[in-house]
Residue frames as qw, qx, qy, qz and C-alpha x, y, z in Angstrom:
[[0.246, -0.619, 0.505, 0.549, -6.11, 31.49, 4.76],
 [0.732, 0.592, -0.144, -0.305, -5.82, 31.27, 0.99],
 [0.851, -0.238, 0.418, 0.209, -3.86, 28.02, 0.51],
 [0.727, 0.547, 0.213, 0.355, -2.91, 28.78, -3.11],
 [0.125, 0.932, -0.151, 0.305, -1.45, 32.21, -2.27],
 [0.602, -0.694, 0.394, -0.019, 0.53, 30.81, 0.67],
 [0.876, 0.021, 0.387, 0.288, 2.07, 28.11, -1.52],
 [0.549, 0.735, 0.099, 0.386, 2.97, 30.59, -4.28],
 [0.187, -0.932, 0.246, -0.190, 4.60, 32.86, -1.67],
 [0.755, -0.460, 0.450, 0.127, 6.77, 29.96, -0.43],
 [0.818, 0.325, 0.338, 0.333, 7.71, 28.95, -3.96],
 [0.329, 0.880, -0.021, 0.343, 8.75, 32.50, -4.88],
 [0.411, -0.844, 0.332, -0.096, 10.76, 32.85, -1.66],
 [0.736, -0.323, 0.561, 0.199, 12.68, 29.66, -2.47],
 [0.191, 0.582, -0.516, -0.599, 13.03, 30.57, -6.19],
 [0.301, 0.054, 0.944, 0.126, 10.99, 27.55, -7.29],
 [0.475, 0.563, 0.383, -0.557, 7.96, 29.33, -8.74],
 [0.428, 0.620, -0.418, -0.507, 9.34, 29.59, -12.29],
 [0.036, 0.255, -0.960, -0.109, 10.51, 25.97, -12.19],
 [0.374, 0.253, 0.801, -0.393, 7.00, 24.91, -11.11],
 [0.545, 0.558, -0.002, -0.627, 5.55, 26.25, -14.37],
 [0.611, 0.504, -0.536, -0.291, 7.45, 23.61, -16.35],
 [0.494, 0.176, -0.834, 0.171, 8.37, 20.85, -13.88],
 [0.698, -0.563, -0.408, -0.174, 6.93, 19.11, -10.81],
 [0.013, 0.611, -0.501, 0.612, 8.05, 20.49, -7.42],
 [0.563, -0.211, -0.770, 0.212, 8.40, 18.36, -4.28],
 [0.292, -0.493, 0.238, -0.784, 6.36, 19.56, -1.31],
 [0.325, -0.140, -0.898, 0.263, 5.21, 17.96, 1.92],
 [0.479, -0.522, -0.147, -0.690, 1.85, 18.32, 3.71],
 [0.361, 0.014, -0.817, 0.450, 1.64, 17.57, 7.40],
 [0.547, -0.590, -0.159, -0.572, -0.97, 17.41, 10.16],
 [0.541, -0.028, -0.717, 0.439, -0.20, 16.87, 13.82],
 [0.474, -0.784, -0.225, -0.333, -1.58, 17.60, 17.26],
 [0.466, 0.191, -0.550, 0.666, 0.13, 18.70, 20.47],
 [0.410, -0.693, -0.533, 0.259, -0.66, 19.71, 24.03],
 [0.103, 0.773, -0.030, 0.625, -0.80, 23.43, 24.77],
 [0.130, -0.392, 0.649, -0.639, -1.16, 22.96, 28.50],
 [0.163, 0.075, 0.935, -0.307, -3.12, 20.71, 30.85],
 [0.363, 0.516, 0.745, -0.216, -6.37, 19.46, 29.24],
 [0.370, 0.822, 0.038, -0.432, -5.90, 21.79, 26.26],
 [0.623, -0.054, 0.609, 0.488, -4.69, 20.60, 22.84],
 [0.412, 0.712, -0.092, -0.561, -4.45, 21.95, 19.32],
 [0.755, 0.179, 0.555, 0.299, -4.00, 20.45, 15.84],
 [0.098, 0.755, -0.252, -0.598, -2.09, 22.18, 13.04],
 [0.791, 0.375, 0.430, 0.222, -1.82, 21.57, 9.32],
 [0.008, -0.855, 0.248, 0.455, 0.83, 23.04, 7.08],
 [0.827, 0.551, 0.013, 0.113, 3.07, 22.81, 4.06],
 [0.503, -0.669, 0.396, 0.378, 6.82, 22.47, 3.68],
 [0.585, 0.724, -0.327, -0.165, 9.11, 22.91, 0.67],
 [0.796, -0.359, 0.471, 0.128, 11.28, 19.81, 0.23],
 [0.782, 0.594, 0.080, 0.171, 12.54, 20.28, -3.32],
 [0.691, -0.431, 0.145, 0.561, 16.36, 20.41, -3.32],
 [0.468, 0.457, 0.314, 0.688, 16.45, 22.75, -6.32],
 [0.165, -0.927, -0.253, -0.223, 15.28, 25.63, -4.11],
 [0.379, 0.390, -0.389, 0.744, 17.23, 28.13, -2.05],
 [0.347, -0.498, -0.608, 0.512, 17.00, 29.21, 1.57],
 [0.108, 0.874, 0.404, 0.249, 14.85, 32.41, 1.53],
 [0.330, -0.921, 0.015, 0.205, 17.08, 34.53, 3.80],
 [0.432, -0.601, 0.490, 0.460, 20.63, 33.70, 2.69],
 [0.682, 0.602, -0.206, -0.361, 19.72, 32.46, -0.82],
 [0.164, -0.470, 0.865, 0.067, 22.00, 29.50, -0.12],
 [0.609, 0.076, -0.663, -0.429, 21.09, 26.33, -2.07],
 [0.796, -0.363, 0.213, -0.435, 19.10, 23.81, -0.05],
 [0.986, 0.009, 0.130, 0.109, 21.14, 20.94, -1.44],
 [0.129, 0.874, -0.468, -0.011, 24.92, 21.25, -1.23],
 [0.963, 0.059, -0.165, 0.207, 27.90, 18.93, -1.64],
 [0.479, -0.801, 0.272, 0.232, 30.96, 19.39, 0.56],
 [0.559, 0.740, -0.370, -0.053, 33.94, 19.86, -1.77],
 [0.063, -0.596, 0.780, -0.182, 36.34, 18.11, 0.60],
 [0.413, -0.087, 0.871, -0.253, 34.28, 15.07, 1.69],
 [0.288, -0.033, -0.695, -0.658, 31.79, 15.04, -1.22],
 [0.006, 0.345, 0.865, -0.366, 29.11, 14.58, 1.43],
 [0.145, -0.489, -0.507, -0.695, 25.59, 15.61, 0.41],
 [0.116, -0.301, -0.629, 0.708, 23.72, 17.85, 2.87],
 [0.068, -0.725, -0.562, -0.393, 20.29, 19.44, 3.10],
 [0.218, 0.116, -0.284, 0.927, 20.36, 23.03, 4.45],
 [0.179, 0.136, 0.413, -0.883, 17.74, 24.25, 6.96],
 [0.295, -0.213, -0.729, -0.580, 14.87, 22.38, 5.37],
 [0.378, -0.523, -0.749, 0.152, 13.13, 22.17, 8.76],
 [0.167, -0.134, -0.244, 0.946, 13.36, 25.92, 9.47],
 [0.231, 0.629, 0.565, -0.482, 10.27, 28.12, 9.88],
 [0.197, 0.579, -0.287, -0.738, 11.15, 29.94, 6.63],
 [0.153, 0.152, -0.872, -0.439, 10.64, 26.73, 4.68],
 [0.099, -0.386, -0.915, 0.068, 7.31, 25.85, 6.33],
 [0.265, -0.194, -0.048, -0.943, 3.94, 27.53, 6.55],
 [0.127, 0.295, 0.871, -0.373, 1.09, 26.65, 8.93],
 [0.174, -0.224, -0.531, -0.799, -2.17, 26.93, 7.02],
 [0.621, -0.506, -0.367, -0.473, -4.72, 25.74, 9.59],
 [0.136, 0.169, -0.769, 0.601, -4.70, 25.74, 13.40],
 [0.594, -0.468, -0.471, -0.454, -7.60, 24.19, 15.29],
 [0.146, -0.370, 0.635, -0.662, -7.95, 24.81, 19.02],
 [0.853, -0.109, -0.046, -0.508, -9.63, 21.46, 19.64],
 [0.693, -0.326, 0.641, -0.049, -9.09, 17.86, 20.64],
 [0.177, 0.414, -0.780, -0.436, -7.41, 15.52, 18.17],
 [0.541, 0.176, 0.782, -0.256, -10.36, 13.36, 17.10],
 [0.385, 0.261, 0.770, 0.437, -12.01, 12.06, 13.94],
 [0.182, 0.847, 0.496, -0.064, -14.73, 14.72, 13.68],
 [0.168, -0.809, 0.167, 0.537, -12.05, 17.41, 13.53],
 [0.299, -0.235, 0.707, 0.596, -10.47, 15.85, 10.45],
 [0.262, 0.495, 0.790, 0.248, -13.83, 15.39, 8.74],
 [0.045, 0.904, 0.418, -0.081, -15.09, 18.92, 9.39],
 [0.168, -0.912, 0.155, 0.341, -11.98, 21.14, 9.58],
 [0.300, -0.555, 0.640, 0.438, -9.09, 19.43, 7.77],
 [0.682, 0.382, 0.617, 0.090, -11.04, 17.82, 4.92],
 [0.386, 0.917, 0.041, -0.087, -10.62, 20.99, 2.82],
 [0.165, -0.787, 0.566, 0.180, -6.85, 20.93, 3.41],
 [0.590, -0.121, 0.784, 0.149, -6.63, 17.25, 2.43],
 [0.620, 0.635, 0.460, 0.023, -8.71, 17.79, -0.73],
 [0.187, 0.946, -0.208, -0.164, -6.49, 20.75, -1.65],
 [0.361, -0.562, 0.714, 0.212, -3.42, 18.54, -1.35],
 [0.649, 0.224, 0.716, 0.126, -5.00, 15.99, -3.68],
 [0.478, 0.854, 0.197, -0.056, -5.73, 18.71, -6.25],
 [0.077, -0.848, 0.473, 0.225, -2.10, 19.83, -6.07],
 [0.514, -0.267, 0.793, 0.190, -1.00, 16.26, -6.81],
 [0.555, 0.389, 0.721, 0.144, -3.38, 15.66, -9.71],
 [0.349, 0.855, 0.349, 0.158, -4.00, 19.09, -11.25],
 [0.485, 0.113, -0.075, 0.864, -1.50, 21.60, -9.85],
 [0.026, -0.595, -0.349, 0.723, -2.38, 25.28, -9.39],
 [0.418, 0.708, 0.496, 0.279, -4.51, 27.19, -11.93],
 [0.288, 0.381, 0.050, 0.877, -3.75, 30.69, -13.18],
 [0.318, -0.808, -0.488, 0.092, -4.70, 33.41, -10.69],
 [0.234, -0.923, -0.023, 0.304, -4.03, 37.12, -10.12],
 [0.370, 0.858, -0.340, -0.103, -1.71, 37.29, -13.10],
 [0.368, -0.512, 0.775, 0.034, 0.31, 34.28, -11.94],
 [0.522, 0.283, -0.685, -0.423, 0.80, 31.37, -14.38],
 [0.937, -0.190, -0.059, -0.287, -0.59, 27.88, -13.86],
 [0.169, -0.601, 0.775, -0.098, 1.74, 25.48, -12.05],
 [0.608, 0.156, -0.743, -0.233, 2.24, 21.83, -12.95],
 [0.851, -0.431, -0.224, -0.198, 1.05, 19.00, -10.63],
 [0.159, -0.746, 0.571, -0.303, 3.23, 18.67, -7.55],
 [0.639, 0.066, -0.751, 0.152, 5.06, 15.67, -6.09],
 [0.477, -0.591, 0.174, -0.627, 3.16, 15.64, -2.80],
 [0.501, -0.028, -0.821, 0.272, 4.08, 13.60, 0.26],
 [0.553, -0.667, -0.145, -0.478, 2.02, 13.45, 3.44],
 [0.379, 0.215, -0.711, 0.551, 3.96, 13.48, 6.71],
 [0.567, -0.462, 0.085, -0.677, 1.66, 12.63, 9.58],
 [0.251, -0.261, 0.876, -0.320, 1.31, 10.17, 12.42],
 [0.069, -0.147, -0.964, -0.212, -0.74, 7.00, 12.16],
 [0.117, 0.539, 0.679, -0.485, -3.76, 8.44, 13.94],
 [0.247, 0.587, -0.088, -0.766, -4.04, 11.27, 11.42],
 [0.156, 0.198, -0.821, -0.512, -3.74, 8.73, 8.57],
 [0.045, 0.342, 0.930, -0.125, -6.66, 6.74, 10.01],
 [0.171, 0.641, 0.449, -0.598, -8.85, 9.81, 10.29],
 [0.207, 0.564, -0.306, -0.739, -8.04, 11.37, 6.90],
 [0.219, 0.174, -0.848, -0.450, -8.30, 8.16, 4.87],
 [0.745, -0.117, 0.161, -0.637, -11.25, 6.83, 6.91],
 [0.892, 0.140, -0.428, -0.041, -9.43, 3.49, 6.89],
 [0.521, 0.254, -0.648, 0.494, -7.51, 1.54, 9.45],
 [0.559, -0.670, 0.071, -0.484, -7.56, 1.58, 13.23],
 [0.475, -0.531, 0.662, -0.233, -6.57, -0.52, 16.19],
 [0.199, 0.311, -0.896, -0.249, -5.23, -3.90, 15.13],
 [0.024, -0.197, -0.970, 0.140, -7.81, -5.93, 17.06],
 [0.286, 0.505, 0.441, -0.685, -10.65, -3.47, 16.50],
 [0.531, 0.619, -0.173, -0.552, -10.56, -3.36, 12.69],
 [0.922, 0.183, 0.327, 0.097, -10.40, -6.18, 10.15],
 [0.634, 0.522, 0.055, 0.568, -8.36, -4.02, 7.75],
 [0.474, -0.788, -0.171, 0.354, -6.34, -2.10, 10.34],
 [0.485, -0.275, 0.295, 0.776, -3.63, -0.78, 7.99],
 [0.332, 0.783, 0.128, -0.510, -4.20, 2.28, 5.78],
 [0.178, 0.687, -0.548, -0.443, -1.70, 1.10, 3.15],
 [0.219, 0.243, -0.918, -0.223, -2.07, -2.67, 2.65],
 [0.732, -0.202, -0.360, -0.542, -4.67, -5.49, 2.77],
 [0.319, 0.109, -0.854, 0.396, -3.18, -7.14, 5.86],
 [0.597, -0.538, -0.307, -0.510, -5.95, -8.18, 8.28],
 [0.472, -0.619, 0.456, -0.431, -6.07, -8.78, 12.02],
 [0.938, -0.120, 0.296, -0.132, -6.08, -12.55, 11.39],
 [0.867, 0.404, -0.009, 0.290, -3.06, -12.55, 9.07],
 [0.195, -0.945, 0.262, -0.003, -0.56, -10.58, 11.15],
 [0.453, -0.554, 0.679, 0.162, 1.98, -13.39, 11.34],
 [0.851, 0.379, 0.362, -0.024, 1.04, -14.97, 8.02],
 [0.126, -0.629, 0.546, 0.539, 3.80, -15.36, 5.47],
 [0.814, 0.505, -0.045, -0.285, 3.99, -16.48, 1.84],
 [0.585, -0.383, 0.657, 0.282, 6.23, -19.17, 0.38],
 [0.580, 0.201, 0.685, 0.393, 7.42, -20.41, -3.02],
 [0.256, 0.372, 0.488, 0.747, 5.85, -18.62, -6.00],
 [0.202, -0.853, -0.467, -0.118, 3.54, -16.54, -3.80],
 [0.509, -0.527, -0.089, 0.674, 6.51, -14.56, -2.45],
 [0.231, 0.934, 0.023, -0.270, 7.11, -11.03, -3.65],
 [0.719, 0.636, -0.162, 0.230, 9.76, -10.35, -6.31],
 [0.010, -0.799, 0.489, -0.348, 12.22, -8.94, -3.77],
 [0.703, -0.412, 0.533, -0.227, 12.03, -12.00, -1.48],
 [0.942, 0.281, 0.175, 0.054, 12.45, -14.34, -4.44],
 [0.506, 0.766, -0.276, 0.285, 15.46, -12.36, -5.63],
 [0.135, -0.688, 0.587, -0.406, 17.03, -12.51, -2.17],
 [0.579, 0.050, -0.813, -0.002, 16.19, -16.21, -1.76],
 [0.285, -0.200, 0.588, -0.730, 14.13, -15.59, 1.38],
 [0.121, -0.181, -0.972, -0.092, 11.99, -18.62, 2.18],
 [0.064, -0.672, -0.687, 0.268, 9.31, -16.63, 4.00],
 [0.119, 0.332, 0.226, 0.908, 7.74, -13.43, 2.66],
 [0.119, -0.555, -0.652, 0.504, 5.87, -11.16, 5.07],
 [0.020, -0.185, 0.164, 0.969, 5.26, -8.35, 2.58],
 [0.338, 0.629, 0.672, -0.194, 1.87, -7.05, 1.39],
 [0.329, 0.484, 0.422, 0.693, 0.90, -5.05, -1.68],
 [0.066, -0.308, -0.252, 0.915, 0.65, -1.31, -1.02],
 [0.172, 0.639, 0.731, 0.166, -2.86, -0.04, -1.79],
 [0.071, -0.517, -0.085, 0.849, -2.26, 3.64, -2.51],
 [0.516, 0.687, 0.201, -0.470, -3.94, 5.64, -5.27],
 [0.268, 0.647, -0.602, -0.384, -1.12, 4.81, -7.70],
 [0.039, -0.233, 0.970, 0.053, -0.83, 1.05, -7.09],
 [0.511, 0.230, 0.674, -0.482, -4.52, 0.25, -6.60],
 [0.678, 0.546, -0.057, -0.489, -5.66, 0.63, -10.25],
 [0.341, 0.516, -0.772, -0.147, -2.73, -1.55, -11.35],
 [0.178, -0.115, 0.934, -0.289, -3.62, -4.26, -8.81],
 [0.608, 0.358, 0.460, -0.538, -7.31, -4.21, -9.77],
 [0.608, 0.578, -0.370, -0.399, -6.36, -4.57, -13.43],
 [0.150, 0.385, -0.909, 0.045, -4.13, -7.48, -12.44],
 [0.463, 0.076, 0.750, -0.466, -7.10, -9.05, -10.63],
 [0.717, 0.488, 0.088, -0.490, -9.20, -8.99, -13.79],
 [0.474, 0.573, -0.641, -0.190, -6.32, -10.50, -15.79],
 [0.079, -0.276, 0.927, -0.241, -5.74, -13.24, -13.22],
 [0.611, 0.233, 0.570, -0.497, -9.43, -14.14, -13.10],
 [0.684, 0.572, -0.202, -0.405, -9.37, -14.32, -16.91],
 [0.267, 0.490, -0.830, -0.009, -6.33, -16.62, -16.81],
 [0.365, -0.076, 0.838, -0.399, -8.09, -18.84, -14.26],
 [0.723, 0.397, 0.291, -0.485, -11.10, -19.20, -16.56],
 [0.566, 0.601, -0.500, -0.263, -8.87, -20.03, -19.53],
 [0.027, 0.381, -0.911, 0.156, -7.18, -22.76, -17.51],
 [0.212, 0.084, 0.907, -0.353, -10.29, -24.37, -16.05],
 [0.240, -0.284, -0.628, -0.684, -13.25, -23.19, -18.16],
 [0.432, -0.667, -0.605, 0.046, -14.96, -22.46, -14.85],
 [0.078, -0.849, 0.088, -0.515, -15.22, -19.26, -12.85],
 [0.235, 0.343, -0.692, 0.591, -13.11, -18.83, -9.74],
 [0.524, -0.230, 0.358, -0.738, -16.29, -18.69, -7.61],
 [0.904, 0.049, -0.222, -0.361, -17.53, -21.99, -9.03],
 [0.691, 0.259, -0.614, 0.282, -14.24, -23.75, -8.21],
 [0.074, 0.324, -0.606, 0.723, -13.72, -22.23, -4.75],
 [0.638, -0.220, 0.182, -0.715, -17.30, -22.93, -3.64],
 [0.956, 0.022, -0.173, -0.238, -17.00, -26.67, -4.45],
 [0.569, 0.439, -0.614, 0.326, -13.38, -27.31, -3.57],
 [0.787, -0.605, -0.088, -0.087, -12.62, -29.09, -0.29],
 [0.773, 0.249, -0.253, 0.526, -8.86, -28.80, -0.67],
 [0.453, -0.864, -0.022, 0.216, -6.93, -27.24, 2.22],
 [0.685, 0.557, -0.043, 0.467, -3.96, -25.17, 1.03],
 [0.244, -0.934, 0.172, -0.196, -2.81, -23.03, 3.98],
 [0.698, 0.370, -0.502, 0.351, 0.94, -23.67, 4.27],
 [0.047, -0.469, 0.545, -0.693, 0.86, -22.44, 7.88],
 [0.835, -0.311, -0.137, -0.432, -1.64, -25.08, 9.00],
 [0.361, -0.612, 0.670, -0.214, -0.05, -26.90, 11.92],
 [0.668, -0.065, 0.736, -0.091, -1.28, -30.40, 11.03],
 [0.561, 0.589, -0.259, -0.521, -1.03, -30.09, 7.25],
 [0.231, 0.411, -0.868, -0.154, 1.06, -33.26, 6.93],
 [0.110, 0.108, 0.960, -0.234, -1.59, -35.35, 8.72],
 [0.477, 0.464, 0.311, -0.678, -4.67, -33.65, 7.23],
 [0.513, 0.160, 0.782, 0.318, -5.82, -35.88, 4.38],
 [0.352, 0.829, 0.432, 0.044, -7.60, -32.92, 2.75],
 [0.144, -0.879, 0.218, 0.400, -4.43, -30.82, 2.59],
 [0.707, 0.676, -0.209, -0.023, -2.28, -30.52, -0.52],
 [0.174, 0.667, -0.679, 0.254, 0.84, -31.16, 1.60],
 [0.874, -0.303, 0.224, -0.309, -0.50, -34.33, 3.20],
 [0.103, 0.520, -0.848, -0.032, 2.13, -37.01, 3.79],
 [0.878, -0.044, -0.304, -0.367, 0.78, -40.49, 3.03],
 [0.634, -0.533, 0.543, -0.137, 1.76, -42.97, 5.77],
 [0.192, 0.464, -0.830, -0.243, 4.21, -45.57, 4.52],
 [0.144, -0.023, -0.986, -0.084, 2.66, -48.93, 3.47],
 [0.314, 0.380, 0.623, -0.608, -0.88, -47.67, 4.15],
 [0.135, 0.199, 0.763, 0.600, -2.74, -48.69, 1.00],
 [0.024, -0.731, -0.680, 0.048, -6.11, -47.48, 2.29],
 [0.144, -0.793, -0.086, 0.586, -4.82, -43.91, 2.94],
 [0.221, -0.255, 0.578, 0.743, -3.07, -43.91, -0.43],
 [0.092, 0.427, 0.810, 0.392, -6.28, -44.92, -2.19],
 [0.092, -0.814, -0.518, 0.245, -8.36, -42.39, -0.24],
 [0.181, -0.700, 0.110, 0.682, -5.96, -39.51, -0.89],
 [0.221, -0.041, 0.696, 0.682, -5.57, -40.42, -4.57],
 [0.057, 0.623, 0.752, 0.208, -9.34, -40.32, -4.97],
 [0.150, -0.841, -0.299, 0.425, -9.52, -36.95, -3.19],
 [0.218, -0.518, 0.354, 0.748, -6.78, -35.36, -5.34],
 [0.192, 0.197, 0.780, 0.562, -8.33, -36.74, -8.54],
 [0.019, 0.774, 0.632, -0.027, -11.67, -35.14, -7.62],
 [0.166, -0.809, -0.033, 0.562, -9.96, -31.79, -7.04],
 [0.249, -0.258, 0.597, 0.718, -8.16, -32.08, -10.39],
 [0.148, 0.467, 0.792, 0.363, -11.42, -32.88, -12.22],
 [0.055, -0.842, -0.429, 0.322, -13.07, -29.89, -10.58],
 [0.098, -0.782, 0.216, 0.576, -10.37, -27.69, -12.12],
 [0.798, 0.594, 0.028, -0.100, -10.25, -29.60, -15.44],
 [0.148, -0.737, 0.645, 0.136, -6.62, -30.60, -14.83],
 [0.808, 0.308, -0.471, -0.174, -5.41, -33.44, -17.11],
 [0.732, -0.524, 0.415, -0.133, -4.50, -36.40, -14.91],
 [0.783, 0.491, -0.371, 0.090, -1.38, -37.61, -16.66],
 [0.319, 0.485, -0.679, 0.449, 1.36, -39.50, -14.88],
 [0.487, -0.234, -0.777, 0.323, 1.37, -40.39, -11.21],
 [0.350, -0.797, -0.478, 0.119, -0.17, -38.91, -8.05],
 [0.432, -0.538, -0.012, 0.723, 2.75, -36.51, -7.48],
 [0.205, 0.156, 0.480, 0.839, 2.33, -35.19, -11.03],
 [0.193, -0.707, -0.596, -0.327, -1.33, -34.47, -10.30],
 [0.457, -0.750, -0.307, 0.367, -0.43, -32.77, -7.06],
 [0.408, -0.237, 0.195, 0.860, 2.22, -30.60, -8.78],
 [0.030, 0.399, 0.541, 0.739, -0.32, -29.45, -11.37],
 [0.363, -0.755, -0.542, -0.071, -2.81, -28.81, -8.57],
 [0.485, -0.542, -0.162, 0.668, -0.24, -26.68, -6.72],
 [0.229, 0.082, 0.340, 0.908, 0.12, -24.42, -9.79],
 [0.220, -0.604, -0.566, -0.516, -3.63, -23.90, -9.79],
 [0.516, -0.690, -0.431, 0.269, -3.65, -23.24, -6.05],
 [0.427, -0.255, 0.018, 0.868, -0.95, -20.59, -6.51],
 [0.009, -0.321, -0.436, -0.841, -3.19, -18.82, -9.04],
 [0.427, -0.668, -0.569, -0.220, -6.18, -19.10, -6.69],
 [0.536, -0.537, -0.303, 0.576, -4.14, -17.65, -3.82],
 [0.257, 0.000, 0.186, 0.948, -3.18, -14.71, -6.03],
 [0.218, -0.521, -0.526, -0.636, -6.86, -14.06, -6.78],
 [0.533, -0.671, -0.502, 0.119, -7.77, -14.20, -3.07],
 [0.480, -0.357, -0.127, 0.791, -4.97, -11.77, -2.21],
 [0.085, 0.160, 0.325, 0.928, -6.06, -9.34, -4.93],
 [0.345, -0.619, -0.591, -0.385, -9.69, -9.59, -3.81],
 [0.515, -0.610, -0.382, 0.465, -8.56, -8.49, -0.34],
 [0.288, -0.113, 0.130, 0.942, -6.91, -5.50, -2.02],
 [0.137, -0.425, -0.542, -0.712, -10.24, -4.72, -3.72],
 [0.459, -0.681, -0.569, 0.048, -12.05, -4.83, -0.39]]
């Protein structure tokens, strides 16, 4: 099937084709599999019009209406067969090879719609890039993106964030929390940066900036500091208050030997990072925590890069 012609036909039927020449139209691409009967499955890929400026093709009724009495907003028949078009049907099992060999063309076409739009063809004008969303189950996301998988089978099991199998229950605290958790005064933040095609370039640029800030602070590269540092900083470490190499170590009361040992350890870590040792031990540790926060940000962004 000619994907471009099918999309133009849907746009004309919903009276969105002219709008698409000057503005971005919302559409949805979807892939899903289902059983036909025992031991026989199929996988289908298609497109759906989701832009509320369109009309229903049969009745010409607007897709987006507001009830005059209740002022309730409603979407009209957006799931109907007139609003959707199946472009590919594969009589096969739902597995990775199918997505690589059969549905790769459909996925690449969707990416061109998002970035370029539709070119002129058969006397029809060029259409602007579309606002494309992908509605599919997790298995299809794994296969199409070639990322992710079973939680305990893949290190990076999620297709959208840098969460790993070993950090499932890990949370961030203090300045490492996301903006939303800080705004809502949540002590624990379980959120991860989304690594889609829009956010990823921004995060990688932020990584370069953060590494540059780290060098300005310490006049040493991040690799040079992290390779020599013996400081433990994981706030989820169970014995952090009794681990003398942890930044949250609690010095036993009236234990001069532990105080001397820990002071020496913190001073070495401060010298490694070129931190001025002004004031008392707690002042050193506060300055060290600021550096650790920057180092944690770099580690998190490096996971995004991976």
